[in-house]
PDB file of N, CA, C and O in Angstrom:
ATOM      1  N   MET A   1       0.857  -1.172   0.000  1.00  0.00           N
ATOM      2  CA  MET A   1       0.000   0.000   0.000  1.00  0.00           C
ATOM      3  C   MET A   1       0.906   1.238   0.000  1.00  0.00           C
ATOM      4  O   MET A   1       1.865   1.314   0.769  1.00  0.00           O
ATOM      5  N   THR A   2       0.599   2.185  -0.851  1.00  0.00           N
ATOM      6  CA  THR A   2       1.379   3.418  -0.906  1.00  0.00           C
ATOM      7  C   THR A   2       0.987   4.333   0.260  1.00  0.00           C
ATOM      8  O   THR A   2      -0.012   4.098   0.939  1.00  0.00           O
ATOM      9  N   VAL A   3       1.779   5.359   0.474  1.00  0.00           N
ATOM     10  CA  VAL A   3       1.469   6.337   1.513  1.00  0.00           C
ATOM     11  C   VAL A   3       0.118   6.990   1.234  1.00  0.00           C
ATOM     12  O   VAL A   3      -0.677   7.207   2.149  1.00  0.00           O
ATOM     13  N   GLU A   4      -0.130   7.295  -0.016  1.00  0.00           N
ATOM     14  CA  GLU A   4      -1.403   7.911  -0.393  1.00  0.00           C
ATOM     15  C   GLU A   4      -2.584   6.976  -0.125  1.00  0.00           C
ATOM     16  O   GLU A   4      -3.629   7.407   0.363  1.00  0.00           O
ATOM     17  N   GLN A   5      -2.410   5.711  -0.445  1.00  0.00           N
ATOM     18  CA  GLN A   5      -3.460   4.732  -0.176  1.00  0.00           C
ATOM     19  C   GLN A   5      -3.696   4.568   1.325  1.00  0.00           C
ATOM     20  O   GLN A   5      -4.836   4.431   1.769  1.00  0.00           O
ATOM     21  N   SER A   6      -2.620   4.583   2.096  1.00  0.00           N
ATOM     22  CA  SER A   6      -2.748   4.491   3.549  1.00  0.00           C
ATOM     23  C   SER A   6      -3.498   5.693   4.104  1.00  0.00           C
ATOM     24  O   SER A   6      -4.353   5.551   4.978  1.00  0.00           O
ATOM     25  N   ALA A   7      -3.175   6.871   3.596  1.00  0.00           N
ATOM     26  CA  ALA A   7      -3.859   8.086   4.050  1.00  0.00           C
ATOM     27  C   ALA A   7      -5.342   8.025   3.697  1.00  0.00           C
ATOM     28  O   ALA A   7      -6.191   8.414   4.499  1.00  0.00           O
ATOM     29  N   ALA A   8      -5.651   7.544   2.509  1.00  0.00           N
ATOM     30  CA  ALA A   8      -7.049   7.416   2.096  1.00  0.00           C
ATOM     31  C   ALA A   8      -7.771   6.395   2.967  1.00  0.00           C
ATOM     32  O   ALA A   8      -8.933   6.597   3.319  1.00  0.00           O
ATOM     33  N   TYR A   9      -7.104   5.313   3.314  1.00  0.00           N
ATOM     34  CA  TYR A   9      -7.691   4.291   4.165  1.00  0.00           C
ATOM     35  C   TYR A   9      -8.006   4.852   5.549  1.00  0.00           C
ATOM     36  O   TYR A   9      -9.094   4.627   6.079  1.00  0.00           O
ATOM     37  N   VAL A  10      -7.063   5.575   6.130  1.00  0.00           N
ATOM     38  CA  VAL A  10      -7.273   6.173   7.456  1.00  0.00           C
ATOM     39  C   VAL A  10      -8.438   7.156   7.393  1.00  0.00           C
ATOM     40  O   VAL A  10      -9.277   7.179   8.293  1.00  0.00           O
ATOM     41  N   GLN A  11      -8.495   7.959   6.347  1.00  0.00           N
ATOM     42  CA  GLN A  11      -9.598   8.920   6.193  1.00  0.00           C
ATOM     43  C   GLN A  11     -10.934   8.201   6.068  1.00  0.00           C
ATOM     44  O   GLN A  11     -11.928   8.631   6.653  1.00  0.00           O
ATOM     45  N   ALA A  12     -10.963   7.125   5.321  1.00  0.00           N
ATOM     46  CA  ALA A  12     -12.204   6.361   5.160  1.00  0.00           C
ATOM     47  C   ALA A  12     -12.640   5.742   6.482  1.00  0.00           C
ATOM     48  O   ALA A  12     -13.826   5.758   6.813  1.00  0.00           O
ATOM     49  N   GLN A  13     -11.699   5.202   7.232  1.00  0.00           N
ATOM     50  CA  GLN A  13     -12.020   4.608   8.528  1.00  0.00           C
ATOM     51  C   GLN A  13     -12.522   5.681   9.500  1.00  0.00           C
ATOM     52  O   GLN A  13     -13.477   5.450  10.242  1.00  0.00           O
ATOM     53  N   ALA A  14     -11.882   6.844   9.496  1.00  0.00           N
ATOM     54  CA  ALA A  14     -12.316   7.939  10.370  1.00  0.00           C
ATOM     55  C   ALA A  14     -13.717   8.406   9.979  1.00  0.00           C
ATOM     56  O   ALA A  14     -14.534   8.710  10.847  1.00  0.00           O
ATOM     57  N   SER A  15     -13.992   8.463   8.696  1.00  0.00           N
ATOM     58  CA  SER A  15     -15.324   8.858   8.232  1.00  0.00           C
ATOM     59  C   SER A  15     -16.377   7.847   8.653  1.00  0.00           C
ATOM     60  O   SER A  15     -17.467   8.223   9.084  1.00  0.00           O
ATOM     61  N   ALA A  16     -16.055   6.572   8.529  1.00  0.00           N
ATOM     62  CA  ALA A  16     -17.004   5.530   8.935  1.00  0.00           C
ATOM     63  C   ALA A  16     -17.280   5.599  10.431  1.00  0.00           C
ATOM     64  O   ALA A  16     -18.422   5.452  10.866  1.00  0.00           O
ATOM     65  N   ALA A  17     -16.230   5.825  11.216  1.00  0.00           N
ATOM     66  CA  ALA A  17     -16.408   5.944  12.665  1.00  0.00           C
ATOM     67  C   ALA A  17     -17.268   7.160  13.004  1.00  0.00           C
ATOM     68  O   ALA A  17     -18.123   7.094  13.887  1.00  0.00           O
ATOM     69  N   LEU A  18     -17.043   8.259  12.307  1.00  0.00           N
ATOM     70  CA  LEU A  18     -17.831   9.473  12.548  1.00  0.00           C
ATOM     71  C   LEU A  18     -19.302   9.251  12.204  1.00  0.00           C
ATOM     72  O   LEU A  18     -20.186   9.678  12.947  1.00  0.00           O
ATOM     73  N   ILE A  19     -19.562   8.592  11.090  1.00  0.00           N
ATOM     74  CA  ILE A  19     -20.946   8.319  10.701  1.00  0.00           C
ATOM     75  C   ILE A  19     -21.627   7.448  11.755  1.00  0.00           C
ATOM     76  O   ILE A  19     -22.773   7.698  12.129  1.00  0.00           O
ATOM     77  N   GLU A  20     -20.922   6.433  12.228  1.00  0.00           N
ATOM     78  CA  GLU A  20     -21.510   5.575  13.262  1.00  0.00           C
ATOM     79  C   GLU A  20     -21.736   6.355  14.552  1.00  0.00           C
ATOM     80  O   GLU A  20     -22.769   6.194  15.202  1.00  0.00           O
ATOM     81  N   ALA A  21     -20.780   7.196  14.926  1.00  0.00           N
ATOM     82  CA  ALA A  21     -20.924   8.012  16.142  1.00  0.00           C
ATOM     83  C   ALA A  21     -22.106   8.970  16.023  1.00  0.00           C
ATOM     84  O   ALA A  21     -22.818   9.212  16.998  1.00  0.00           O
ATOM     85  N   MET A  22     -22.310   9.508  14.831  1.00  0.00           N
ATOM     86  CA  MET A  22     -23.451  10.406  14.628  1.00  0.00           C
ATOM     87  C   MET A  22     -24.771   9.657  14.804  1.00  0.00           C
ATOM     88  O   MET A  22     -25.715  10.196  15.381  1.00  0.00           O
ATOM     89  N   GLY A  23     -24.842   8.440  14.321  1.00  0.00           N
ATOM     90  CA  GLY A  23     -26.034   7.623  14.512  1.00  0.00           C
ATOM     91  C   GLY A  23     -26.261   7.299  15.973  1.00  0.00           C
ATOM     92  O   GLY A  23     -27.394   7.328  16.454  1.00  0.00           O
ATOM     93  N   MET A  24     -25.190   6.990  16.678  1.00  0.00           N
ATOM     94  CA  MET A  24     -25.287   6.709  18.114  1.00  0.00           C
ATOM     95  C   MET A  24     -25.777   7.947  18.864  1.00  0.00           C
ATOM     96  O   MET A  24     -26.624   7.861  19.752  1.00  0.00           O
ATOM     97  N   HIS A  25     -25.233   9.079  18.491  1.00  0.00           N
ATOM     98  CA  HIS A  25     -25.641  10.339  19.133  1.00  0.00           C
ATOM     99  C   HIS A  25     -27.121  10.627  18.867  1.00  0.00           C
ATOM    100  O   HIS A  25     -27.852  11.030  19.772  1.00  0.00           O
ATOM    101  N   ALA A  26     -27.549  10.422  17.638  1.00  0.00           N
ATOM    102  CA  ALA A  26     -28.955  10.657  17.288  1.00  0.00           C
ATOM    103  C   ALA A  26     -29.869   9.729  18.093  1.00  0.00           C
ATOM    104  O   ALA A  26     -30.930  10.145  18.557  1.00  0.00           O
ATOM    105  N   THR A  27     -29.457   8.493  18.253  1.00  0.00           N
ATOM    106  CA  THR A  27     -30.240   7.556  19.069  1.00  0.00           C
ATOM    107  C   THR A  27     -30.339   8.050  20.502  1.00  0.00           C
ATOM    108  O   THR A  27     -31.413   8.027  21.103  1.00  0.00           O
ATOM    109  N   ASN A  28     -29.213   8.498  21.046  1.00  0.00           N
ATOM    110  CA  ASN A  28     -29.226   9.019  22.413  1.00  0.00           C
ATOM    111  C   ASN A  28     -30.120  10.252  22.529  1.00  0.00           C
ATOM    112  O   ASN A  28     -30.833  10.407  23.520  1.00  0.00           O
ATOM    113  N   GLN A  29     -30.088  11.125  21.530  1.00  0.00           N
ATOM    114  CA  GLN A  29     -30.930  12.319  21.551  1.00  0.00           C
ATOM    115  C   GLN A  29     -32.413  11.935  21.513  1.00  0.00           C
ATOM    116  O   GLN A  29     -33.226  12.507  22.240  1.00  0.00           O
ATOM    117  N   GLN A  30     -32.759  10.968  20.666  1.00  0.00           N
ATOM    118  CA  GLN A  30     -34.143  10.524  20.570  1.00  0.00           C
ATOM    119  C   GLN A  30     -34.601   9.919  21.888  1.00  0.00           C
ATOM    120  O   GLN A  30     -35.712  10.176  22.350  1.00  0.00           O
ATOM    121  N   ARG A  31     -33.735   9.116  22.484  1.00  0.00           N
ATOM    122  CA  ARG A  31     -34.091   8.507  23.769  1.00  0.00           C
ATOM    123  C   ARG A  31     -34.261   9.571  24.854  1.00  0.00           C
ATOM    124  O   ARG A  31     -35.105   9.423  25.738  1.00  0.00           O
ATOM    125  N   ALA A  32     -33.472  10.633  24.793  1.00  0.00           N
ATOM    126  CA  ALA A  32     -33.609  11.720  25.767  1.00  0.00           C
ATOM    127  C   ALA A  32     -34.970  12.397  25.618  1.00  0.00           C
ATOM    128  O   ALA A  32     -35.623  12.715  26.612  1.00  0.00           O
ATOM    129  N   VAL A  33     -35.394  12.614  24.372  1.00  0.00           N
ATOM    130  CA  VAL A  33     -36.705  13.212  24.114  1.00  0.00           C
ATOM    131  C   VAL A  33     -37.812  12.323  24.681  1.00  0.00           C
ATOM    132  O   VAL A  33     -38.816  12.822  25.188  1.00  0.00           O
ATOM    133  N   GLU A  34     -37.625  11.012  24.593  1.00  0.00           N
ATOM    134  CA  GLU A  34     -38.613  10.050  25.086  1.00  0.00           C
ATOM    135  C   GLU A  34     -38.522   9.829  26.592  1.00  0.00           C
ATOM    136  O   GLU A  34     -39.344   9.121  27.173  1.00  0.00           O
ATOM    137  N   GLY A  35     -37.513  10.442  27.224  1.00  0.00           N
ATOM    138  CA  GLY A  35     -37.342  10.278  28.665  1.00  0.00           C
ATOM    139  C   GLY A  35     -36.639   8.994  29.062  1.00  0.00           C
ATOM    140  O   GLY A  35     -36.673   8.602  30.228  1.00  0.00           O
ATOM    141  N   ALA A  36     -35.998   8.332  28.099  1.00  0.00           N
ATOM    142  CA  ALA A  36     -35.280   7.079  28.372  1.00  0.00           C
ATOM    143  C   ALA A  36     -33.802   7.370  28.611  1.00  0.00           C
ATOM    144  O   ALA A  36     -33.298   8.435  28.254  1.00  0.00           O
ATOM    145  N   SER A  37     -33.129   6.419  29.211  1.00  0.00           N
ATOM    146  CA  SER A  37     -31.693   6.567  29.425  1.00  0.00           C
ATOM    147  C   SER A  37     -30.957   6.378  28.096  1.00  0.00           C
ATOM    148  O   SER A  37     -31.482   5.751  27.175  1.00  0.00           O
ATOM    149  N   PRO A  38     -29.748   6.919  28.001  1.00  0.00           N
ATOM    150  CA  PRO A  38     -28.987   6.802  26.748  1.00  0.00           C
ATOM    151  C   PRO A  38     -28.705   5.338  26.386  1.00  0.00           C
ATOM    152  O   PRO A  38     -28.461   4.506  27.260  1.00  0.00           O
ATOM    153  N   ALA A  39     -28.742   5.051  25.116  1.00  0.00           N
ATOM    154  CA  ALA A  39     -28.405   3.711  24.633  1.00  0.00           C
ATOM    155  C   ALA A  39     -26.895   3.524  24.585  1.00  0.00           C
ATOM    156  O   ALA A  39     -26.402   2.404  24.713  1.00  0.00           O
ATOM    157  N   TYR A  40     -26.159   4.616  24.402  1.00  0.00           N
ATOM    158  CA  TYR A  40     -24.713   4.567  24.245  1.00  0.00           C
ATOM    159  C   TYR A  40     -24.042   5.459  25.275  1.00  0.00           C
ATOM    160  O   TYR A  40     -24.512   6.560  25.561  1.00  0.00           O
ATOM    161  N   THR A  41     -22.937   4.970  25.830  1.00  0.00           N
ATOM    162  CA  THR A  41     -22.178   5.721  26.822  1.00  0.00           C
ATOM    163  C   THR A  41     -20.826   6.126  26.231  1.00  0.00           C
ATOM    164  O   THR A  41     -20.515   5.813  25.082  1.00  0.00           O
ATOM    165  N   ASP A  42     -20.043   6.818  27.030  1.00  0.00           N
ATOM    166  CA  ASP A  42     -18.700   7.209  26.594  1.00  0.00           C
ATOM    167  C   ASP A  42     -17.875   5.987  26.190  1.00  0.00           C
ATOM    168  O   ASP A  42     -17.082   6.050  25.250  1.00  0.00           O
ATOM    169  N   VAL A  43     -18.062   4.901  26.889  1.00  0.00           N
ATOM    170  CA  VAL A  43     -17.328   3.676  26.579  1.00  0.00           C
ATOM    171  C   VAL A  43     -17.633   3.222  25.154  1.00  0.00           C
ATOM    172  O   VAL A  43     -16.730   2.813  24.423  1.00  0.00           O
ATOM    173  N   ASP A  44     -18.889   3.294  24.763  1.00  0.00           N
ATOM    174  CA  ASP A  44     -19.285   2.894  23.413  1.00  0.00           C
ATOM    175  C   ASP A  44     -18.680   3.808  22.354  1.00  0.00           C
ATOM    176  O   ASP A  44     -18.217   3.345  21.312  1.00  0.00           O
ATOM    177  N   PHE A  45     -18.688   5.110  22.629  1.00  0.00           N
ATOM    178  CA  PHE A  45     -18.115   6.053  21.671  1.00  0.00           C
ATOM    179  C   PHE A  45     -16.608   5.854  21.557  1.00  0.00           C
ATOM    180  O   PHE A  45     -16.060   5.859  20.455  1.00  0.00           O
ATOM    181  N   ASN A  46     -15.941   5.680  22.687  1.00  0.00           N
ATOM    182  CA  ASN A  46     -14.489   5.472  22.668  1.00  0.00           C
ATOM    183  C   ASN A  46     -14.113   4.165  21.991  1.00  0.00           C
ATOM    184  O   ASN A  46     -13.039   4.066  21.397  1.00  0.00           O
ATOM    185  N   ALA A  47     -14.981   3.156  22.070  1.00  0.00           N
ATOM    186  CA  ALA A  47     -14.703   1.862  21.440  1.00  0.00           C
ATOM    187  C   ALA A  47     -14.626   1.975  19.922  1.00  0.00           C
ATOM    188  O   ALA A  47     -13.984   1.151  19.271  1.00  0.00           O
ATOM    189  N   LEU A  48     -15.270   2.979  19.359  1.00  0.00           N
ATOM    190  CA  LEU A  48     -15.213   3.172  17.909  1.00  0.00           C
ATOM    191  C   LEU A  48     -13.779   3.400  17.429  1.00  0.00           C
ATOM    192  O   LEU A  48     -13.393   2.935  16.357  1.00  0.00           O
ATOM    193  N   ILE A  49     -13.014   4.102  18.217  1.00  0.00           N
ATOM    194  CA  ILE A  49     -11.631   4.412  17.843  1.00  0.00           C
ATOM    195  C   ILE A  49     -10.834   3.125  17.687  1.00  0.00           C
ATOM    196  O   ILE A  49     -10.071   2.970  16.733  1.00  0.00           O
ATOM    197  N   GLU A  50     -11.013   2.217  18.614  1.00  0.00           N
ATOM    198  CA  GLU A  50     -10.325   0.923  18.542  1.00  0.00           C
ATOM    199  C   GLU A  50     -10.872   0.077  17.398  1.00  0.00           C
ATOM    200  O   GLU A  50     -10.105  -0.496  16.624  1.00  0.00           O
ATOM    201  N   ARG A  51     -12.187  -0.001  17.292  1.00  0.00           N
ATOM    202  CA  ARG A  51     -12.816  -0.854  16.275  1.00  0.00           C
ATOM    203  C   ARG A  51     -12.416  -0.447  14.860  1.00  0.00           C
ATOM    204  O   ARG A  51     -12.202  -1.302  14.001  1.00  0.00           O
ATOM    205  N   TYR A  52     -12.316   0.847  14.621  1.00  0.00           N
ATOM    206  CA  TYR A  52     -11.961   1.322  13.281  1.00  0.00           C
ATOM    207  C   TYR A  52     -10.453   1.512  13.102  1.00  0.00           C
ATOM    208  O   TYR A  52     -10.004   1.919  12.030  1.00  0.00           O
ATOM    209  N   GLY A  53      -9.677   1.223  14.135  1.00  0.00           N
ATOM    210  CA  GLY A  53      -8.220   1.300  14.023  1.00  0.00           C
ATOM    211  C   GLY A  53      -7.708   2.689  13.719  1.00  0.00           C
ATOM    212  O   GLY A  53      -6.806   2.861  12.899  1.00  0.00           O
ATOM    213  N   ILE A  54      -8.286   3.689  14.383  1.00  0.00           N
ATOM    214  CA  ILE A  54      -7.875   5.072  14.108  1.00  0.00           C
ATOM    215  C   ILE A  54      -7.206   5.716  15.317  1.00  0.00           C
ATOM    216  O   ILE A  54      -7.108   6.940  15.407  1.00  0.00           O
ATOM    217  N   HIS A  55      -6.749   4.882  16.239  1.00  0.00           N
ATOM    218  CA  HIS A  55      -5.987   5.432  17.362  1.00  0.00           C
ATOM    219  C   HIS A  55      -4.538   5.652  16.920  1.00  0.00           C
ATOM    220  O   HIS A  55      -4.109   5.146  15.883  1.00  0.00           O
ATOM    221  N   HIS A  56      -3.812   6.397  17.708  1.00  0.00           N
ATOM    222  CA  HIS A  56      -2.454   6.824  17.351  1.00  0.00           C
ATOM    223  C   HIS A  56      -1.566   5.661  16.931  1.00  0.00           C
ATOM    224  O   HIS A  56      -0.968   5.694  15.856  1.00  0.00           O
ATOM    225  N   ASN A  57      -1.477   4.645  17.762  1.00  0.00           N
ATOM    226  CA  ASN A  57      -0.568   3.545  17.462  1.00  0.00           C
ATOM    227  C   ASN A  57      -0.953   2.793  16.195  1.00  0.00           C
ATOM    228  O   ASN A  57      -0.078   2.367  15.441  1.00  0.00           O
ATOM    229  N   ALA A  58      -2.240   2.624  15.954  1.00  0.00           N
ATOM    230  CA  ALA A  58      -2.675   1.921  14.742  1.00  0.00           C
ATOM    231  C   ALA A  58      -2.304   2.708  13.492  1.00  0.00           C
ATOM    232  O   ALA A  58      -1.808   2.145  12.516  1.00  0.00           O
ATOM    233  N   VAL A  59      -2.545   3.997  13.532  1.00  0.00           N
ATOM    234  CA  VAL A  59      -2.241   4.827  12.364  1.00  0.00           C
ATOM    235  C   VAL A  59      -0.732   4.908  12.136  1.00  0.00           C
ATOM    236  O   VAL A  59      -0.261   4.775  11.006  1.00  0.00           O
ATOM    237  N   CYS A  60       0.016   5.124  13.206  1.00  0.00           N
ATOM    238  CA  CYS A  60       1.482   5.168  13.060  1.00  0.00           C
ATOM    239  C   CYS A  60       2.018   3.832  12.555  1.00  0.00           C
ATOM    240  O   CYS A  60       2.930   3.794  11.730  1.00  0.00           O
ATOM    241  N   GLY A  61       1.452   2.746  13.050  1.00  0.00           N
ATOM    242  CA  GLY A  61       1.876   1.419  12.593  1.00  0.00           C
ATOM    243  C   GLY A  61       1.597   1.198  11.121  1.00  0.00           C
ATOM    244  O   GLY A  61       2.401   0.596  10.409  1.00  0.00           O
ATOM    245  N   LEU A  62       0.456   1.687  10.669  1.00  0.00           N
ATOM    246  CA  LEU A  62       0.105   1.565   9.262  1.00  0.00           C
ATOM    247  C   LEU A  62       1.115   2.297   8.390  1.00  0.00           C
ATOM    248  O   LEU A  62       1.579   1.767   7.381  1.00  0.00           O
ATOM    249  N   PHE A  63       1.447   3.512   8.785  1.00  0.00           N
ATOM    250  CA  PHE A  63       2.387   4.279   7.979  1.00  0.00           C
ATOM    251  C   PHE A  63       3.807   3.757   8.115  1.00  0.00           C
ATOM    252  O   PHE A  63       4.614   3.911   7.199  1.00  0.00           O
ATOM    253  N   GLU A  64       4.121   3.143   9.243  1.00  0.00           N
ATOM    254  CA  GLU A  64       5.440   2.553   9.418  1.00  0.00           C
ATOM    255  C   GLU A  64       5.630   1.393   8.446  1.00  0.00           C
ATOM    256  O   GLU A  64       6.696   1.254   7.847  1.00  0.00           O
ATOM    257  N   THR A  65       4.606   0.563   8.288  1.00  0.00           N
ATOM    258  CA  THR A  65       4.710  -0.564   7.352  1.00  0.00           C
ATOM    259  C   THR A  65       4.656  -0.086   5.899  1.00  0.00           C
ATOM    260  O   THR A  65       5.186  -0.741   5.002  1.00  0.00           O
ATOM    261  N   THR A  66       4.013   1.060   5.679  1.00  0.00           N
ATOM    262  CA  THR A  66       3.931   1.620   4.325  1.00  0.00           C
ATOM    263  C   THR A  66       5.284   2.125   3.856  1.00  0.00           C
ATOM    264  O   THR A  66       5.613   2.034   2.673  1.00  0.00           O
ATOM    265  N   ASN A  67       6.062   2.652   4.777  1.00  0.00           N
ATOM    266  CA  ASN A  67       7.341   3.269   4.411  1.00  0.00           C
ATOM    267  C   ASN A  67       8.465   2.265   4.240  1.00  0.00           C
ATOM    268  O   ASN A  67       9.607   2.667   4.014  1.00  0.00           O
ATOM    269  N   ARG A  68       8.187   0.982   4.340  1.00  0.00           N
ATOM    270  CA  ARG A  68       9.251  -0.028   4.183  1.00  0.00           C
ATOM    271  C   ARG A  68       9.538  -0.301   2.746  1.00  0.00           C
ATOM    272  O   ARG A  68      10.402  -1.121   2.435  1.00  0.00           O
TER     273      ARG A  68
END
């Protein structure tokens, strides 16, 4: 994978995580309107970073293998 491809991959993963987080947030907002407790907590939102591999070490590791 080239550096450009790696950058595009990271951007795509970050976009996917953001879209999922927006859906989670919307669900929580709807539940708040209904008087229900949130469906998603900080733990759930933070888990997206790991699931999509967009934390610092994952991204640095990707670019480290790209530069070989």
